[in-house]
TORDREN-139653 format. One record per residue (C-alpha): x, y, z; residue in three letters. Coordinates in steps of 0.25 Angstrom, whole numbers, plus 5000, padded with zeros to 4 digits. Example, Ala and Ser with C-alpha at 12.3 -4.5 7.8 and 13.67 -1.06 7.14 Angstrom:
<nodes>
504949825031Ala;505549965029Ser;
</nodes>
This chain:
<nodes>
496652625468Unk;496352555480Unk;497852525485Unk;498052675483Unk;496952725492Unk;497452615501Unk;498952655502Unk;498452805503Unk;497552785514Unk;498552705521Unk;497752565521Unk;498352445516Unk;498352425501Unk;497852295502Unk;498052195490Unk;498252305479Unk;499652335487Unk;500152215478Unk;499652275466Unk;500452395470Unk;501752325472Unk;501552255459Unk;501352405451Unk;502652435458Unk;503452315454Unk;502852335441Unk;503452475440Unk;504752425446Unk;504852335435Unk;504552405424Unk;505652515429Unk;506852415432Unk;506552315422Unk;507652285411Unk;506852185403Unk;505752235394Unk;504752125396Unk;504752145411Unk;504452285410Unk;503552255398Unk;502852155408Unk;502752245421Unk;502052365411Unk;501052265407Unk;500752235422Unk;500552365425Unk;499552405412Unk;498752295422Unk;498752365433Unk;498552485426Unk;497052495426Unk;496752445440Unk;497952495446Unk;497952635440Unk;498552735451Unk;499552635456Unk;500052595441Unk;499952755436Unk;500852795450Unk;502052675448Unk;502052645435Unk;501752785426Unk;503352825426Unk;503752675422Unk;502752665410Unk;503152795404Unk;504652745406Unk;504352615400Unk;503552715387Unk;504952795385Unk;506052675388Unk;505252555381Unk;504852605368Unk;505152495360Unk;504252385368Unk;502752415362Unk;502352315372Unk;502752385384Unk;502452525379Unk;500952475376Unk;500852415389Unk;501452545397Unk;500552645389Unk;499352565394Unk;499652565407Unk;499852725407Unk;498452715398Unk;497852655410Unk;498452755420Unk;498052865414Unk;496852845408Unk;495452845417Unk;494652755406Unk;494652635413Unk;494452655427Unk;494152565435Unk;492952605447Unk;493352655460Unk;492652715472Unk;492052855472Unk;493052925479Unk;494252895472Unk;493452925458Unk;493953065456Unk;495553005460Unk;495452915449Unk;494952995439Unk;496153075442Unk;497252975440Unk;497152975425Unk;497353145426Unk;498653115437Unk;499153005429Unk;499053095416Unk;499653215422Unk;500853115428Unk;501053065413Unk;501253195406Unk;501953275416Unk;503053245407Unk;502753265393Unk;503753165387Unk;502653065392Unk;501753105381Unk;502753135372Unk;503152995374Unk;501952955372Unk;501553015360Unk;502952945354Unk;502452815357Unk;500952855349Unk;502252845337Unk;502352685338Unk;501452615330Unk;501352495338Unk;499852495344Unk;500152435358Unk;500852575359Unk;500152675351Unk;498752635356Unk;499052645372Unk;499752775368Unk;498652835362Unk;497752775372Unk;498552855385Unk;498852985377Unk;497352985376Unk;497052965390Unk;498253065395Unk;497353175384Unk;496053145392Unk;496653165406Unk;497653285403Unk;497253345390Unk;497753465390Unk;499153445396Unk;499453315387Unk;498953405375Unk;499953485377Unk;501153405378Unk;500753335366Unk;500653485359Unk;502153495362Unk;502653375357Unk;503253365346Unk;502253275335Unk;501353255345Unk;499953275340Unk;500553225327Unk;500853075332Unk;499453075338Unk;498853105326Unk;499452985320Unk;498552905327Unk;497452915318Unk;498252875306Unk;498352735313Unk;497752615307Unk;497352565319Unk;495952605323Unk;496152595338Unk;497252685337Unk;496652775328Unk;495352785335Unk;496352815348Unk;497052905340Unk;495853005340Unk;495352995353Unk;496753035360Unk;496653155347Unk;495253175354Unk;495953205366Unk;497253275361Unk;496453385352Unk;495553425364Unk;495453575366Unk;496753585361Unk;496753685350Unk;498153675345Unk;498153515345Unk;496953515336Unk;497653595326Unk;498853495325Unk;497953385325Unk;497153455314Unk;498453485306Unk;498853335308Unk;497853295297Unk;496953255309Unk;495553295302Unk;496053195288Unk;496253085298Unk;495053095305Unk;494053115295Unk;494752995288Unk;494352915301Unk;492852965301Unk;492752925287Unk;493552775288Unk;492452745299Unk;491252785292Unk;491052945296Unk;489652955305Unk;489552805302Unk;490852775310Unk;491152745323Unk;491752815336Unk;492852835328Unk;492252935319Unk;491652995334Unk;493253005338Unk;493553065326Unk;492353175324Unk;492753205340Unk;494253245337Unk;493853325325Unk;493053415333Unk;494053445343Unk;494853485331Unk;493953565325Unk;493053635337Unk;493553755339Unk;494853755332Unk;494653855320Unk;496053805316Unk;495753675314Unk;494253705308Unk;494853785296Unk;495653675293Unk;494553575292Unk;493853655283Unk;495053675273Unk;495453555274Unk;494153505267Unk;493753405280Unk;492253465280Unk;492053405267Unk;492553285272Unk;491253265282Unk;490353265276Unk;490153115273Unk;489953125288Unk;488553165286Unk;488053065276Unk;487252995285Unk;486652905275Unk;485352815276Unk;484552865288Unk;484152715290Unk;485452665292Unk;485352705308Unk;486052805316Unk;486952755327Unk;487352815339Unk;488752815333Unk;488352885322Unk;487552975328Unk;488653035337Unk;489753045323Unk;488653135317Unk;488453215329Unk;490153245327Unk;490153255314Unk;489053365315Unk;489753435328Unk;491153435318Unk;490353515308Unk;489853605318Unk;491253625324Unk;491553675310Unk;490453775308Unk;490253825323Unk;489753975326Unk;490953985335Unk;491953965324Unk;492554095317Unk;491454135306Unk;492454115294Unk;492853965297Unk;491253925301Unk;490853985287Unk;491953915278Unk;491453785285Unk;490053815282Unk;490453825268Unk;491253695268Unk;490153625273Unk;489253685261Unk;490053655250Unk;490453525255Unk;488953465257Unk;489153445271Unk;487853545273Unk;487153465265Unk;487353345272Unk;487053385284Unk;485853445280Unk;485453325273Unk;485453245290Unk;484753365294Unk;483553325284Unk;483653175284Unk;482953085293Unk;483152985303Unk;484253075308Unk;484453085325Unk;484053185330Unk;485253215337Unk;486253225325Unk;485053295316Unk;485253395329Unk;486653405326Unk;486453425312Unk;485353525313Unk;486553605321Unk;487553575312Unk;486753615299Unk;486653745308Unk;488053795310Unk;488453745295Unk;487553855289Unk;487553955300Unk;488154095293Unk;488454015281Unk;487454085269Unk;487653955259Unk;487453845271Unk;486153915275Unk;485753945261Unk;485853785258Unk;485253755272Unk;483953835267Unk;483853765254Unk;483653615262Unk;482553555261Unk;481953415270Unk;481753305263Unk;480053315266Unk;479053325254Unk;478853435250Unk;480253475256Unk;480553565267Unk;481653665269Unk;482653615279Unk;482453745290Unk;480753715289Unk;481253565292Unk;481953625304Unk;481053725308Unk;479853615310Unk;480753555321Unk;481353665327Unk;479853715331Unk;479353565332Unk;479353545349Unk;479253405345Unk;480853415341Unk;482053395350Unk;482353525356Unk;483953525352Unk;483253505338Unk;482553615338Unk;483853695343Unk;484553625331Unk;483653675320Unk;483453805329Unk;485053835327Unk;484953785313Unk;483953885309Unk;484653985317Unk;486153965310Unk;485253975295Unk;484854105299Unk;486054145304Unk;486654265295Unk;485754225284Unk;484954325280Unk;484154255268Unk;483954145277Unk;483354245287Unk;482554295275Unk;481954165271Unk;481454135285Unk;480854245287Unk;480154255274Unk;479454115276Unk;478654205286Unk;478254325278Unk;476654315272Unk;477154305258Unk;477854195259Unk;477154105267Unk;476553975260Unk;475054025258Unk;474853855256Unk;475353815269Unk;476153695264Unk;477453735268Unk;477853785281Unk;479053895282Unk;480053925290Unk;479354055296Unk;478153975297Unk;478853875307Unk;479553985315Unk;478154065317Unk;477453905322Unk;478653905332Unk;478454035335Unk;477154035341Unk;477153885345Unk;476653835359Unk;478153775360Unk;479053895366Unk;480353825361Unk;479853825347Unk;479553985349Unk;480853995354Unk;481553925342Unk;480653985332Unk;480954125338Unk;482354135338Unk;482454055324Unk;481454175320Unk;482354275326Unk;483554215318Unk;482754255305Unk;482854395310Unk;484354405315Unk;485154525309Unk;484054545298Unk;483354665299Unk;482554635285Unk;481854505291Unk;481654565303Unk;480754665294Unk;480154555285Unk;479754485300Unk;478754585302Unk;477854565291Unk;477554415297Unk;476054385298Unk;475454285309Unk;474054235309Unk;473654225323Unk;472354175321Unk;471254165311Unk;470454285311Unk;471554375318Unk;472454465310Unk;473954435308Unk;474954465317Unk;476454505314Unk;477654395320Unk;478054515329Unk;476754515336Unk;476554385338Unk;477854365343Unk;477454495355Unk;476154435356Unk;476654295359Unk;477654355370Unk;476454435378Unk;475654325379Unk;476754255389Unk;477454115383Unk;478454045388Unk;479754105388Unk;480554045379Unk;479554095369Unk;479554225374Unk;481154225373Unk;480954195359Unk;479954295354Unk;480754405363Unk;481954355355Unk;481454365342Unk;480954495344Unk;482154555349Unk;482954495336Unk;481754535328Unk;481754685333Unk;483254705334Unk;483654815322Unk;482354805318Unk;481654945322Unk;480554905310Unk;480254775320Unk;480354865333Unk;479254945328Unk;478354825324Unk;478654785337Unk;478254915345Unk;477054935336Unk;476354835344Unk;476054905356Unk;475854795367Unk;477554765364Unk;478154855371Unk;477354835384Unk;477354685384Unk;478854715384Unk;479054815393Unk;477954735403Unk;478954605403Unk;480054685407Unk;479554765417Unk;478754655424Unk;479854575435Unk;479654435432Unk;480554305433Unk;481854265429Unk;481154175419Unk;480554315411Unk;481854385414Unk;482354325402Unk;481054375394Unk;481054515401Unk;482454545396Unk;482054505383Unk;480954595382Unk;481954705388Unk;482754675374Unk;481554675364Unk;481254805370Unk;482554865370Unk;482554825355Unk;481354895353Unk;482055015358Unk;483255035353Unk;482754975338Unk;481655075338Unk;481655165326Unk;480555255334Unk;479555235324Unk;478355215333Unk;478055335344Unk;477455255353Unk;478755175356Unk;479855265352Unk;481455215359Unk;481055325369Unk;479655295373Unk;480155135373Unk;481155195384Unk;480355265393Unk;479355145393Unk;480655055397Unk;480855185408Unk;479655185415Unk;479155025414Unk;480354945416Unk;481455055420Unk;482855065410Unk;483654975421Unk;482654875422Unk;482554865408Unk;484054835405Unk;484054745415Unk;482954655409Unk;483554655397Unk;484954615403Unk;484054485407Unk;484354415392Unk;486054415394Unk;485954385408Unk;485154245406Unk;485854115408Unk;485554065394Unk;485854185387Unk;487254165387Unk;487154015383Unk;486254065372Unk;487354165366Unk;488454055365Unk;488253985354Unk;487254005342Unk;486653865343Unk;485353855350Unk;486053745362Unk;484953725372Unk;484953595382Unk;483353635384Unk;482353715379Unk;482153795391Unk;483553845387Unk;483253895372Unk;483054055377Unk;484154135370Unk;484654125357Unk;486154165352Unk;485754255343Unk;484754325352Unk;485954335361Unk;486754405351Unk;485654515351Unk;485454545364Unk;486954555366Unk;486854665355Unk;485654755360Unk;485754735375Unk;486654845377Unk;486054925366Unk;484654925372Unk;485154965386Unk;485755095379Unk;484455105371Unk;483755115384Unk;484655195392Unk;484755285381Unk;484055445381Unk;483055485371Unk;484055585367Unk;485155485364Unk;484155415357Unk;484055545350Unk;485555545346Unk;485655405343Unk;484355415332Unk;485255545327Unk;486355455326Unk;485755355319Unk;485155455309Unk;486555495305Unk;486955365304Unk;486055355296Unk;486355455287Unk;487855415289Unk;487355265286Unk;486555335272Unk;487855405269Unk;488655285269Unk;487855215264Unk;487655315249Unk;489155325250Unk;489355175251Unk;488255145239Unk;489155255231Unk;490355165235Unk;489755045230Unk;489455115217Unk;490755165216Unk;491255025218Unk;490354975209Unk;490855075196Unk;492355045200Unk;492154895200Unk;491354925184Unk;492555005182Unk;493654885187Unk;492954795178Unk;492954895166Unk;494554915168Unk;494754765171Unk;493954715158Unk;494754835149Unk;496054785155Unk;495654645149Unk;495254705136Unk;496654785135Unk;497554665139Unk;496854575129Unk;497054695120Unk;498554685125Unk;498754535120Unk;498254545108Unk;499054645104Unk;500054595111Unk;499854475101Unk;499754545090Unk;501054635091Unk;501954475093Unk;501054425081Unk;501654555073Unk;502954525079Unk;503054375074Unk;502554405060Unk;503754505059Unk;504654415064Unk;504154305056Unk;504254425043Unk;505954445048Unk;506154295047Unk;505554275033Unk;506354405029Unk;507754355034Unk;507454215029Unk;507254265015Unk;508454365016Unk;509354245020Unk;508754145008Unk;509254264997Unk;510454295004Unk;510754135003Unk;510654104990Unk;511654074982Unk;513054004981Unk;513254054995Unk;512253945002Unk;513353825004Unk;514353935010Unk;513453945023Unk;513753805025Unk;515253795022Unk;515053695013Unk;513953585020Unk;514953605034Unk;514053685044Unk;514653785055Unk;513753715064Unk;514453575063Unk;515753645064Unk;515353695077Unk;514953575081Unk;516253505077Unk;517053605085Unk;516253585098Unk;516653425096Unk;517953445095Unk;518053535107Unk;517253425114Unk;518453335110Unk;519353425115Unk;518853435129Unk;518553275129Unk;520053245127Unk;520453365138Unk;519553305148Unk;520153165145Unk;521553225145Unk;521253285158Unk;520653145165Unk;521853095161Unk;522653175168Unk;521853155182Unk;521952995179Unk;523653005177Unk;523853095191Unk;522752995197Unk;523552875195Unk;524952955198Unk;524252985211Unk;524052845213Unk;525252795209Unk;525952905219Unk;524752865232Unk;524952705229Unk;525352655242Unk;526852575245Unk;526652445246Unk;526652405261Unk;526052265262Unk;525852155251Unk;524352205250Unk;524852335247Unk;525852305237Unk;524952195230Unk;523752305228Unk;524752425223Unk;525352315213Unk;523752305208Unk;523452455206Unk;524852485199Unk;524352365189Unk;523052465188Unk;523752585188Unk;524752535177Unk;523452485169Unk;522852615170Unk;524052685164Unk;523952605153Unk;522552635148Unk;522852785153Unk;524052765143Unk;523152705133Unk;522052815133Unk;522952925133Unk;523452875120Unk;522252875114Unk;521953005119Unk;523153065111Unk;522752995098Unk;521353055100Unk;521853215103Unk;522553175090Unk;521553135083Unk;520653255090Unk;521853345084Unk;522053295071Unk;520353325071Unk;520353465074Unk;521453495065Unk;520653455053Unk;519453535060Unk;520353645061Unk;520653645046Unk;519253595042Unk;518753725050Unk;519853785043Unk;519353755028Unk;517953775031Unk;518353915036Unk;519153935023Unk;518053885016Unk;517053975023Unk;517654085020Unk;518254075003Unk;516654064997Unk;516453964987Unk;516554024973Unk;515354034967Unk;515953964953Unk;516553834960Unk;515853694957Unk;514853644968Unk;515653504968Unk;516953564974Unk;516053634986Unk;515353494989Unk;516653414987Unk;517353514998Unk;515853515005Unk;515853345006Unk;517353335010Unk;517153455022Unk;515953355025Unk;516853235027Unk;517853285033Unk;516853325044Unk;516053215046Unk;517453135047Unk;517753215058Unk;516353205065Unk;516653045065Unk;518053085073Unk;517453155083Unk;516453045084Unk;517652935086Unk;518253055097Unk;517053055103Unk;516952905105Unk;518352895108Unk;518352985119Unk;516952915125Unk;517952785125Unk;518952875132Unk;517952935142Unk;517452765146Unk;518952725146Unk;519352845158Unk;518252805165Unk;518552675164Unk;520052715169Unk;519352795181Unk;518652675186Unk;519952585187Unk;520652715196Unk;519452725204Unk;519752585207Unk;521352595209Unk;520952715218Unk;519952615225Unk;521052515227Unk;522152605231Unk;521152665240Unk;521152535248Unk;522552525247Unk;522852635253Unk;521852605266Unk;522452465267Unk;523752545269Unk;523352655278Unk;522752535287Unk;524152455288Unk;524852565291Unk;523852605303Unk;524152465308Unk;525652485306Unk;525752595313Unk;524752545326Unk;525652425326Unk;527052525328Unk;526252615338Unk;525952465347Unk;527352405346Unk;528052555349Unk;526952555361Unk;527552385365Unk;529052455363Unk;528752555373Unk;528052475384Unk;529152395383Unk;530252475386Unk;529452535397Unk;529452395403Unk;530952365402Unk;531252495408Unk;530352465419Unk;531052315421Unk;532152385419Unk;531852475431Unk;531352375439Unk;532652305439Unk;533552415443Unk;532552435456Unk;532752285458Unk;534252295458Unk;534552425465Unk;533552355478Unk;534452225477Unk;533452135473Unk;534352055462Unk;533852035448Unk;534051905440Unk;534751885427Unk;533551815421Unk;532751915423Unk;533852005418Unk;534051905407Unk;532351895404Unk;532352055405Unk;533452055394Unk;532751965387Unk;531452015387Unk;532152145383Unk;532752075371Unk;531252025368Unk;530852165369Unk;531852235362Unk;531752115350Unk;530052145350Unk;530352295351Unk;531252265337Unk;530252185330Unk;529252305333Unk;530152395327Unk;530352315316Unk;528852305313Unk;528652445316Unk;529552465303Unk;528752385294Unk;
</nodes>
């Protein structure tokens, strides 16, 4: 760093100039050295300098290091050094302390070098391919480098990985690595990869990430595990938070059931380490991610049901009522149980049945409310209990009725031994702690939310203020406290309760207006010009007065709608009234409360608005504004319209009841038809069974009848004639078939012999002429084998001829036998002929038939032996064919060699002829020039010519050979 500043400022670099030269020399060695050892040593040296001289190494060596990753992949050691060096350049984890004026510049170095590295997308793809290497010295630094890239420029690197083929799948393989260091760093890498990228989150989830992460958490000991469990839980949150597809996949994969063992905390005395508290906190947050009110209602509902069915809710309630649980875990558990039961009737009913392990046992709701109205409890815990109570009553009219019933006179325990939820709420409502007042008022307002029945029931509640004085209604007591000028938080809570109570409830409005002090108090509060702190109270008073006008049924002559409007116009002014009404929605804490159902406030003074009340304000603000500006005629018209609508509604309800009755009648008729159909089907099946039985009986009767008729016909002397004197027709047909088979076998053998004869003739014709001694010897051997084969074939032919003669004899005998049997069948036996003669004839025929069968067996055996001999002959022929093929190949090779030698000799002759021609022409030129040509030269040339001629003749003779 100092070197760079010195160079940039024009100052002498000092001794660090030598380091820059060293880095330059090392980069040159990496780029130009041919030996791998030299390059490896240079990269190792750059690695050692990269932490201290990060900028210089990054500027000069990055391209060379990337080149090393591309070209030297076979050597894991140099790849590991290069990856470590790039990690030191890009990462900000191990930066040395620098001066204040260059702190920002040093922090930007990582992002700048990352931008240079990922400018070529191939670099990231190369890094992904290196992660496939199993070598520890390559995979581990590769994981760290990619994690650092994602930390520096996450969205850009995520996009590159997303478009690279199998990019995410390669990273998922890290979770299956047997080395814990790589597996754990792989979890950190996937954390950075999945942050705020829904597409990658889906791919990772469908690559079986949930299964692997839950296995790791189980292996590490669930909540008792170390920081690895924490990292896995953070990754699971990344995958599930605000990702409906992954949440649905998680639920359908039955992974919610695997979360139950996380919350089996065991013995309370085992201690709660800081890591265990962190792990449980993240586990509870993960449950809340699945049942968050921000999720689609259908998805949240299915997850809530799954948590109840697998026992997860029961386990959370056990922690809720356990002793020795840290305060922050208890608070988060209350918030988690709140969202698991919110809006789910089954879960809400179960929560209502949970009892604390006390003597006598108390309902969990009562125990929690005791904490909420206790000012000594932590503020965060009280907020959590309020949220739990709100979620218990959310869309739960049954629970709302149970809470309100504890306030009614008939259900209050006379002995006073037990404290009910209603008593706790009333105690909090009128306590000296303003926060308890606010929480109790909001809790009671949720017991009345969208439930007109309970609003009317709450009017019956009477409170004993002091001994000797008559009881006061709860509604009157709330207005009394308002008029006493208590704290703003208390007054805001009570006004929110009253607005919720009176909205959509004309009876409650009448009760409120019946007290003659209420309307003057409200108009007085609205008309005064107070400070900014009181503006919110003025706005809420305006809202309450507007509700009293809009939901007024004009049952009180003193405070009819029109009279109240005139009062506002005289005392306050319509514009001023609407302006004061608008103070509510303009308040800074209004928008904050309207975002989430959970009352999440940093401190008690911020606890002003309730989430459900903001919805009510949004709904009523415009309606009240219109009602204030409407004239009496418009009100009359509205009332007429309301009356007609009520009449219309009554007609509609009448027709609805008629349709319901008709639907019930139709259902009854349908059921009757279905029962009649069933009876009809049963009767039809019974009829078909009876018909089939009758048919069976008929068939049996006909069969018996036929058998009896045959027996009567065949009695007498003609019984032996049907058997043809003991010889059955089946045996004769079988003999015919066997003779036909013998014929076909003989024809097949003859055809095979003809094929062999033709094959031998072809071999004779294609036999090579004896060119060499080897060929002549081979062909002589083949001729001997062929002669032997001929002899064997001749013997086979003679055997076949003899067998054919025997077969013809058998055929003639068979024909004679058939003729005799037919003649015998035609001529029926004479009744007077003796039985002995017939017996002798049949025995003769049987003997001849047995002899014929024996001969056919012998023929079959001979045919089998012939077929075996034929296969042996075939094998011999195949061997002779193979030897002939080998000889043919050798002959072809020799012919090719001879043709090559002939070509060479012809080329030599042509060359010699050209040379002689040249010599002759040169001699003539010498003679013409007058140069004397000696006779010796001529003689030598003549001798040379003679030698050439002799060579040529020899070559020609060799060519003819």
